[in-house]
Structure formats: structure tokens, C-alpha cells
GUMI-684827 format. One record per residue (C-alpha): x, y, z. Coordinates in steps of 0.25 Angstrom, whole numbers. Each point is the difference from the previous one (the first is absolute). Layout:
N
     px     py     pz
      X      Y      Z
...
//
This chain:
358
     px     py     pz
    217   -289    -62
     14      0      6
      3     12     10
     14      6      0
      8     11      7
     11      9     -6
     13      0      7
     13      8     -4
     10    -10      4
     12     -3      9
      5     13      7
    -10      8     -8
    -13     -2      7
     -3      4     15
    -11    -11      0
      5    -14      4
     -5    -11     -8
     -5     -7     13
    -10     11      1
     -5     -2    -14
     -1    -15      3
    -10      4     11
    -10      7     -9
    -11    -10     -2
     -1     -6    -15
     14      6     -4
      8    -11     -6
      8      7    -11
     10     11      1
      1     10    -12
     15      3     -1
     11      5     -9
     15      3     -1
     -2     14      3
     15      4     -1
      1     -6    -14
      0     11    -11
     -9     -1    -12
      7     -8    -11
      8     -9      9
     -1    -15      1
     -6     -6     13
     10    -11      3
     -5    -14      5
      9      3     12
     -7     13      3
    -14     -5     -2
      3    -12      9
      6      8     11
    -13      9      1
    -10    -12     -1
      8     -8     11
     -4     11     10
    -14      0     -5
     -2    -15      1
      7     -1     13
    -11      9      5
    -11    -10     -5
     -4      8    -12
      1     -1    -15
      5      9    -10
     -7     -3    -13
     -2     15     -4
     11     10     -3
     -3     15     -1
      7      5     -7
     11     -4    -11
      1     15     -5
      2      2    -15
     12      8     -5
     -4     14     -6
      7     -5    -13
    -11    -10     -2
    -11     10      2
      7     10     -9
      2    -10    -11
     15      2     -1
     10     -9     -7
      6     -4     13
    -14     -6      5
      3    -14     -6
     11     -3     11
     -9      5     11
    -11     -9     -5
     10    -12      0
      3      3     14
    -14      1      4
     -3    -14     -6
     11     -6      8
     -5      6     12
    -14     -6     -3
      6    -13     -2
      8      1     13
    -13      4      8
     -8    -11     -7
     11    -11      5
     -3      5     14
    -15     -2     -1
     -4     15     -3
    -13      0     -8
     -3     15     -2
      8     12     -2
     -7     14      2
      6     11     -8
     -3     13     -6
      3      8    -13
     -1     14      5
      9     10     -5
     10      6     10
     -9      0     12
     -5    -13      6
    -11      6      8
     -3     14      5
     -5      7     12
      1     14      6
      0     -3     15
      5    -13      7
     -7      3     13
    -13      8     -3
     -8      1     13
    -14     -6      0
    -12      3      8
      2    -12     10
     14      4      3
      7     -9     -9
      9      4    -12
      0     -6    -14
      5      2    -14
     -6     12     -7
      0      5    -15
     -3     15     -2
     -3      2    -15
      1     15      1
     14     -1      6
      5     -9    -11
     -5     10    -10
      8     11      6
     13     -6      3
     12     -6     -8
      5    -14      1
     12      3      8
     -9      7     10
     -8    -13      1
     13     -7      4
      2      9     11
    -14     -3      5
      3    -15      0
     14      2      7
     -8      7     12
     -9    -13      1
     10    -12     -2
      8      2     13
     11    -11      0
     -8    -10     -9
      1      1    -15
    -13      1     -7
     -2    -10    -11
      1      6    -14
      6     13      6
     14     -6      2
     11     11      1
      9     -5    -10
    -11      1    -11
     -6     13      5
     13      6     -1
     -2     -1    -15
    -14      6     -1
      4     12     -9
      7    -10    -10
    -12     -9      1
    -10     11     -3
      8      3    -12
      1    -14     -5
    -16     -1      1
     -2     12     -9
     -9     -5    -11
     -4    -13      6
    -15     -1     -3
     -9    -10      6
      0     -7    -13
     15     -1     -1
      1     -4     15
    -10    -11     -3
      8     -5    -12
     12     -1      9
     -8     -8     10
     -4     -9    -11
     15     -2     -4
      3     -4     14
    -12     -9      3
      1     -7    -13
     15     -3      4
     -3     -6     13
    -13     -7     -1
      6    -13     -6
      9     -1     13
    -12      3      9
     -8    -11     -7
     12    -10      0
      3      3     15
    -15      2      5
      3     14      5
    -11     11     -2
      2     14     -2
    -10     10      7
      1     14     -5
     -4     11     11
     -9     11     -4
      6     14     -1
     -1      8     13
     -6     10     -1
     -8     -5    -12
      1     13     -8
     12      7     -6
      9      8      8
     12      9     -4
     -4     -3    -15
      4    -15      2
     -9    -10     -8
     -8    -11      7
     -3    -14     -4
     -8     -7     11
    -10     10      5
    -14     -3     -5
     -8    -12     -6
      4      4    -15
     15      1      2
      0    -12      8
     -7     -8    -11
     10      5    -10
     11     -4      9
     -5    -14      1
     -3     -1    -14
     14      2     -4
      3    -14      5
    -11     -9      2
      7    -10      9
     -6     -1     14
     15      2      5
     -2     14     -4
     -9      4     11
     -4     10     10
      2      5     15
    -13      6      2
      2     12     10
    -13      5      5
      6     12      6
      8      4    -13
    -12     -2     -9
    -10      5     10
      7     14      1
     -7      3    -13
    -15     -1      3
     -3     -2    -15
      5    -14      2
    -10    -11      2
      8     -9      9
    -11    -11      0
     -2      0    -15
     15     -1     -2
      2    -12     10
    -11     -7     -8
      6      3    -13
     14     -3      3
     -2    -11     11
      8    -11     -8
     12      9     -1
      1      5     14
     11     -7      7
      2      9     12
     -9     10      8
      4     12      7
    -12      4      9
      0     14      6
    -10     11      2
      1     15     -4
     -8     12      3
     -1      8    -13
     -5     15      1
     -6      9    -10
     13      5     -5
      6    -14     -3
      9      0     12
     -1    -12      9
      4     -5     13
      3    -15      4
     -9     -5     11
     -4    -13      7
     -4    -12     -9
    -15      1      5
     -9      4    -11
     -8     11      7
     13      7      3
      4      3    -15
     -4      1    -14
      3    -14     -4
    -11    -11      2
      9    -10      7
    -12    -10      3
     -4      1    -15
     14     -3     -4
      1    -12      9
    -14     -5     -5
      5      1    -15
     12     -8      3
     -8    -10      8
    -10     -1    -11
     11     -2    -11
      6    -11      9
     13      8      2
     11    -10      4
     12     10     -1
      8      8     11
     -6     12      7
      8      9      9
     -5     12      8
      7     12     -6
      4     13      7
     -6      2     14
     -1     12      9
     11      2     11
     -7     -3     13
      3     -4     14
     13      8      1
      5     -2    -14
      7     13     -5
     11      6     -8
     11     -6      9
     -4    -15      0
     -9     -3    -13
      2      0    -15
    -11      9     -5
    -13     -9     -3
      6    -13      5
     -2      0     15
     -4    -13      6
    -13      3      7
     -9      6    -10
      4    -10    -10
     -3    -11     10
    -13      6      2
     -2      0    -15
      3    -15     -1
    -11     -3     11
    -10      9     -7
      3     -7    -14
     -1    -14      7
    -13      4      6
     -6      5    -13
      5    -13     -7
     -5    -10     10
    -14      7      0
     -1      0    -15
      4    -14     -1
    -11     -4      8
    -10      8     -8
      5     -1    -14
     -4    -12     -8
//
């Protein structure tokens, strides 16, 4: 197991790399070129500039999250081929700089969805929150307003203003796109890039849908055991793999995370580990990583990974906002302190399990 920590880049993250370096066990930074639009080629010069800063801090940058996929690819439009060629070139450029894993998603329009960026918890901290009833009662443009209230001066990944300005146009484009059609478009994409991945030894790790159920009538491809299996079956290469996010998949209590880890262990390249507390309505709040604080059996997840001899990358996913973190100084879900506490909890689980697991 290799521990990592997400960082949003030069001039885009209030957390210095020097602080990340001080978290025990963290050797890898999960990074991206966040100012690049979906469909653009990441040049060698741009990649090397970002990695130079990461390496200077004594950290590695083997994982990219994310190289976003242009909507024309998801929609299966004739223009997709040029965007796929651009994606291939980006993968080659990343591989030339020792990037080994690309985390990405194939979600239509919305990258991830919450209704409150700073929801108060009982202990006085705040965290990301999803109210299912709110989603059922509002229009997509109203959801945009909720996000704008919580992002402050830091753009939220997947909710870039340039893209969200086209939201009505995008919803119109996705009319008639079923789960089956979206999966067929995914197959076209993954079949096109896997030969490059195999040649250059760079693994694709698709992230689950967040939340793992349809919203606003949009289809889902990566939300439960059955459709994940279908996604892996469209291309059997190990380079067509998973980012297994316990918070995303755990937001649906029908998902048996331990069983899924056991079944998909050979295709899991990257783990996002966080806890959520799901209520009887299907709404959920993010909480600390500790098992007893939420619905997800984090200890059981770590045990399943340990027993499967998992040798991929883990990062603590979203954390609470604690120790003075608030709307004015933190990107929602991505403060320093609770994620650092999460690292230590996960390290403690792993170290103990390694002593007791044969």
C-alpha cells in the first residue's frame, strides 16, 4: 500500500507541499493541471513544470486526478475521434514523466454533487452534505447556485465556470442518452486508448459515480457491483481499472463494499477512502474516517485490502473542516487537518492488520 494526498497545484491550493511532506507515510501527491479544459493536450512542458515543484518538495507525482473527458466522447459525437487522439497524446506525455495511474470519471455533466459545502456536524466541525430531498425538488441551475455559495475563491473540480455556463446546452445534448448508450460510448473510448496504456504502462482507473444513483435523469455507469462488472467486461485489459471510492459507493447502503473489493481486487489501482453517514432518506453527510463515526466499515475495507495484498495507491478522501478551517480559507472537503488525521487512522489500521493477517 502506498499513501498519497491530493494537492490542487501551484497557486491553486492553500496547503503548502511542505505541510503534506510532514504527514507520516505520505510519499505521493495526487495532482492535475486544473486549468486545462477537457479535450486539450497536456504538453510535456506543462507537465514537467508541475512535477518539478512536487519533486522539489521531496514528493512523487505518480498519480493524476483527473484528465477530464470531453463531452463529445461521452455523447458519441463524430468529433470525438480528435478528442480521443488528444487524450492519447496526453497519456503518452504523462507516461514519459513517470505517471503510472490516471483517475478519471465518465459521469454526464456533473462530476460530483452535494447540496451543502459546509454542513454543521455535532462536534462543531463542518463537512460536505447531500440532501436527497433537495435534489428531487430543484432544477440543475439552482444546484449551480448552491455550489457557487460554497466554493469561495477556489474553483471546485468538475464545476468549472466555463463548463457550467453551458449547462442548459449540455442537458439538451444528453437527452436520450441511456445507460446502454453511455456504456457503448465508454467502450469506444476505452478500446481506443488501451493500446496506448499498455504500450506506455499507464493505468486508467475510473472513479465511481457520486452519488451512486441517477440525478436529474442522467444515467450512471459506475454505481454498483453489477454495472462495474459490465464496465470492466467491455475491455478485459488490467489497464482498464478502478478507482474504488468508499464514500461514493458507500453512499448507497445496498453496496457491499467488502464483497466488491474482493471481487475486483485485481482491477483496483487506486483507493479513495472516506466515511459517510447515510440516513433513512438516503441523504448523507461526510464524517471523519473512523469506522464508528459513519456507515462505512473502514476497518473492514482496510482488512479486505490487506488480505488481497493490495499494492496500489490510497488517498484519504474528503475530510471535515476542523481547527479553524472555513469558507474563507479552505476548498470544501479538502482541508489539511482532517485528511491528515485520516492518513494516520488508515496507517494505523494497515499496520495493525499486517501484524495479524497471514
